[in-house]
C-alpha positions in Angstrom: 3.8 -7.5 24.5 4.4 -3.9 25.6 4.5 -2.9 22.0 1.3 -4.8 21.3 -0.5 -3.2 24.2 0.6 0.2 22.8 -0.7 -0.7 19.4 -4.1 -1.7 20.9 -4.4 1.6 22.5 -5.1 3.3 19.2 -7.5 3.7 16.3 -9.9 0.9 15.3 -8.1 0.6 11.9 -4.9 -0.4 13.8 -6.6 -2.3 16.6 -8.4 -4.8 14.4 -5.2 -5.6 12.4 -3.3 -6.1 15.6 -5.9 -8.4 16.9 -5.8 -10.4 13.7 -2.1 -10.5 13.1 -0.4 -10.3 16.5 -2.8 -11.9 19.0 -4.9 -15.1 19.3 -8.2 -13.2 19.3 -11.3 -15.1 18.1 -12.5 -14.1 14.6 -15.7 -12.6 15.9 -13.7 -10.2 18.1 -11.5 -9.2 15.1 -14.6 -8.7 12.9 -16.4 -6.6 15.6 -13.3 -4.3 15.8 -13.0 -4.0 12.1 -16.6 -3.0 11.8 -15.8 0.1 13.8 -13.5 1.5 11.2 -16.3 2.8 9.0 -18.0 4.6 11.9 -15.2 5.6 14.3 -11.7 7.2 14.0 -9.7 7.6 10.9 -11.8 5.5 8.6 -15.0 7.5 9.5 -13.1 10.8 9.2 -11.9 9.9 5.7 -15.4 9.0 4.5 -16.7 12.2 5.9 -14.2 14.3 3.9 -15.8 13.5 0.6 -17.2 16.4 -1.3 -20.7 16.9 -2.6 -19.6 15.3 -5.8 -18.8 12.1 -4.0 -15.0 12.5 -4.6 -12.1 13.8 -2.5 -10.7 17.2 -3.4 -12.7 17.0 -6.7 -10.2 14.9 -8.5 -8.8 11.4 -9.2 -5.0 11.5 -8.9 -4.8 15.2 -8.0 -7.1 17.8 -6.4 -9.3 19.7 -8.9 -7.5 22.9 -8.2 -4.0 21.5 -8.5 -1.8 23.3 -11.0 1.3 21.2 -11.1 3.3 22.9 -8.3 5.2 20.1 -6.6 7.5 22.4 -4.6 5.7 21.5 -1.4 5.4 17.8 -2.3 2.6 16.0 -4.0 -0.9 16.6 -2.6 -2.4 13.4 -1.1 -6.0 14.5 -0.6 -7.6 13.4 -3.9 -9.6 10.3 -4.6 -6.8 7.8 -5.5 -4.6 8.3 -2.4 -7.6 8.5 -0.1 -8.9 5.2 -1.3 -5.5 3.7 -0.9 -5.4 4.9 2.6 -8.9 3.5 3.3 -7.7 0.2 2.0 -4.7 0.4 4.4 -7.2 0.9 7.3 -8.9 -2.3 6.3 -12.3 -0.7 6.3 -15.0 -3.2 5.6 -15.8 -3.0 1.9 -19.3 -4.1 2.5 -20.2 -1.4 5.0 -23.2 0.6 3.7 -21.3 3.9 3.8 -18.4 2.3 1.8 -20.8 0.9 -0.9 -22.3 4.3 -1.3 -18.8 5.9 -1.6 -17.6 3.3 -4.2 -20.7 3.7 -6.3 -20.0 7.5 -6.5 -16.4 6.9 -7.5 -17.5 4.4 -10.1 -20.1 6.7 -11.7 -18.5 10.1 -11.3 -14.7 9.9 -10.9 -12.6 10.4 -14.1 -8.9 10.4 -14.6 -7.1 13.7 -15.4 -5.2 11.9 -18.2 -8.0 11.6 -20.7 -11.3 11.4 -18.7 -11.3 7.6 -18.3 -13.6 6.1 -15.7 -11.7 5.5 -12.5 -11.9 1.7 -12.5 -11.0 1.6 -16.2 -7.5 2.9 -15.2 -5.3 5.3 -17.1 -1.8 4.8 -18.7 0.8 4.8 -15.9 1.4 1.4 -14.3 2.2 2.9 -10.9 -1.3 4.5 -10.9 -2.9 1.5 -12.4 -1.4 -1.0 -10.0 -2.8 1.0 -7.1 -6.2 1.2 -8.9 -6.3 -2.5 -9.3 -5.5 -3.0 -5.6 -8.3 -0.5 -4.7 -10.8 -2.0 -7.2 -10.2 -5.6 -6.1 -10.5 -4.7 -2.5 -13.8 -2.9 -2.9 -15.3 -5.4 -5.3 -15.0 -3.5 -8.5 -14.2 -5.0 -11.9 -10.7 -4.2 -13.0 -10.0 -6.9 -15.6 -9.1 -4.4 -18.3 -6.4 -2.7 -16.1 -5.0 -6.1 -15.2 -4.7 -7.1 -18.9 -2.9 -3.9 -19.6 -0.4 -4.4 -16.8 0.4 -7.9 -17.9 1.3 -6.6 -21.3 3.5 -3.9 -19.8 5.8 -6.1 -17.7 9.4 -5.6 -18.8 12.0 -8.1 -19.6 13.6 -8.0 -16.2 10.3 -8.8 -14.5 9.6 -5.3 -13.2 7.4 -2.5 -14.3 8.2 1.2 -14.9 6.1 4.3 -15.5 8.9 5.5 -17.8 8.6 2.6 -20.2 6.5 4.8 -22.5 9.5 7.1 -22.7 11.9 4.3 -23.6 13.0 2.8 -20.3 13.5 -1.0 -20.5 14.4 -1.5 -16.9 12.0 -2.0 -14.0 11.4 0.5 -11.3 11.1 -0.6 -7.6 8.4 1.9 -6.9 6.3 1.0 -9.9 6.9 -2.7 -9.4 5.7 -2.7 -5.8 2.5 -0.8 -6.8 1.7 -3.4 -9.5 2.6 -6.4 -7.3 0.2 -5.2 -4.6 -2.5 -4.8 -7.2 -2.0 -8.2 -8.7 -2.0 -9.8 -5.3 -5.2 -8.1 -4.3 -6.8 -9.1 -7.6 -5.8 -12.8 -7.1 -7.1 -12.7 -3.5 -10.5 -11.3 -4.7 -11.0 -13.3 -7.9 -8.6 -16.2 -7.8 -6.6 -14.6 -10.6 -5.2 -16.6 -13.5 -2.1 -18.5 -14.5 -1.0 -15.3 -16.3 -1.4 -13.0 -13.3 0.3 -15.5 -11.0 3.2 -15.9 -13.5 3.6 -12.2 -13.8 3.6 -11.7 -10.1 6.2 -14.4 -9.6 8.4 -12.7 -12.1 8.0 -9.5 -10.2 8.9 -11.3 -7.0 12.1 -12.4 -8.6 12.9 -8.8 -9.7 12.8 -7.7 -6.0 14.4 -10.8 -4.5 17.3 -10.9 -6.9 18.1 -7.4 -5.8 17.7 -8.2 -2.1 14.8 -5.6 -2.1 17.2 -2.6 -2.2 20.4 -3.3 -4.2 21.4 -2.9 -7.8 21.7 -6.2 -9.6 24.7 -5.0 -11.5 26.9 -3.7 -8.6 25.2 -4.7 -5.4 25.1 -1.0 -4.3 22.1 0.4 -2.4 19.9 1.9 -5.1 18.5 4.7 -2.9 19.3 5.2 0.8 15.7 6.6 1.3 14.4 3.0 0.8 16.1 2.0 4.0 14.0 4.6 5.9 10.4 3.5 6.7 7.4 5.6 5.9 3.7 5.6 6.3 1.6 6.3 4.4 3.7 5.0 1.5 1.5 6.4 -1.3 3.4 5.4 -4.5 6.8 5.4 -2.9 9.0 2.3 -2.3 10.8 1.2 0.9 12.0 -2.0 2.3 9.3 -2.4 4.9 6.6 -1.9 2.2 8.2 -4.7 0.2 8.5 -7.0 3.2 4.9 -6.4 4.2 3.8 -7.2 0.7 5.8 -10.5 0.7 4.2 -11.3 4.1 0.8 -10.8 2.6 1.4 -13.3 -0.1 1.6 -16.1 2.4 4.6 -17.6 0.7 7.4 -19.1 2.7 10.2 -16.6 3.3 12.9 -16.6 0.7 16.6 -16.9 1.9 17.3 -13.8 -0.2 15.4 -11.7 2.4 18.0 -12.2 5.1 19.7 -8.8 4.7 16.4 -7.0 4.5 15.2 -8.7 7.7 18.4 -7.9 9.4 17.8 -4.2 8.5 14.3 -4.4 9.9 15.5 -6.0 13.2 18.2 -3.4 13.6 15.6 -0.6 13.6 13.6 -1.9 16.5 13.8 0.5 19.5 14.5 -0.7 23.1 10.8 -0.3 23.9 9.9 -2.7 21.0 8.6 -0.1 18.6 9.8 1.2 15.2 10.1 4.9 14.3 8.5 6.9 11.5 11.5 7.8 9.5 10.5 9.3 6.2 7.2 11.2 5.8 6.6 12.0 2.2 6.0 15.7 1.7 2.6 17.0 0.5 -0.8 18.0 1.9 -2.7 15.2 3.8 -6.2 15.1 5.2 -4.8 14.7 8.7 -1.8 13.0 10.4 -1.9 9.5 11.7 1.5 9.6 13.3 3.4 11.9 15.6 6.1 12.8 13.1 9.5 11.5 11.9 11.8 10.3 14.7 8.8 9.3 16.8 7.5 5.8 17.4 5.2 4.8 14.6 2.2 2.5 15.2 1.8 1.7 11.5 5.5 0.8 11.1 5.5 -1.2 14.3 2.4 -3.2 13.3 3.8 -4.0 9.9 7.3 -4.8 11.2 6.0 -7.2 13.9 3.8 -9.1 11.5 6.6 -9.4 9.0 8.9 -10.8 11.7 6.2 -13.2 12.9 5.8 -14.4 9.3 9.5 -14.7 8.9 9.6 -17.0 11.9 11.9 -14.8 14.0 11.7 -14.0 17.7 12.6 -10.4 18.5 13.9 -9.5 22.0 
């Protein structure tokens, strides 16, 4: 409860999710707190950062003035990552300011790849998966992107942005982006037997690998995936995968035992989890106090995962 109290002493975007996921608060209390996201704190700040063109930093995936220099990390200030962050805040998609914002994106935002409309998607499944998640959340039609993603699933059940360059094996990062998108699409529209089947195959891709191990050798694929980040952007880590699986509402799978043990091991004596791996690149503003410090976003997600898993954490 000390950690929950700490989480409640924060931004509306966190508070409403804490009330929903970690307390017995009545629905009307949760809804009232959620309504504040569009007018107070981080949600309101993000909305206010749109330019006169209705976009963020003048671009879809990248700022308009970006020239391909990744030496300082990827910039996270353009329209795609900002909409992803707004979705993370749980902003009410029906709030008037949000409807105005989404209309501008629909009408005026075009992908750098070939000028496609934003909600038509582009060619990379890691981008298109996030676009589906955003579009479904904000009530936009993304059927065309979903159809493309279904046709791009690889034989092992995963997805990979490098498939167009010949890769035949799934990528954890691309796969989690697509899975989150398909889940959001199903939640918004009911989905189809095809989307459900594809998502189930994607589940198996992650679960067969215990969320972080090579199927062939059992080795950890990337030690960075054992360090928890927020925002995640397009990156993969174990907490992101666990939070996605929690969001499905499915019963926990026995193959999650090792990942859950990792999650438990990272809880601090005060009940919190740390921010461990901030992804480099320009951001609008910081929502956390930095790596090595207690993280409200990681703590919220960890606690709701463990609650879903049916575990009691001391």
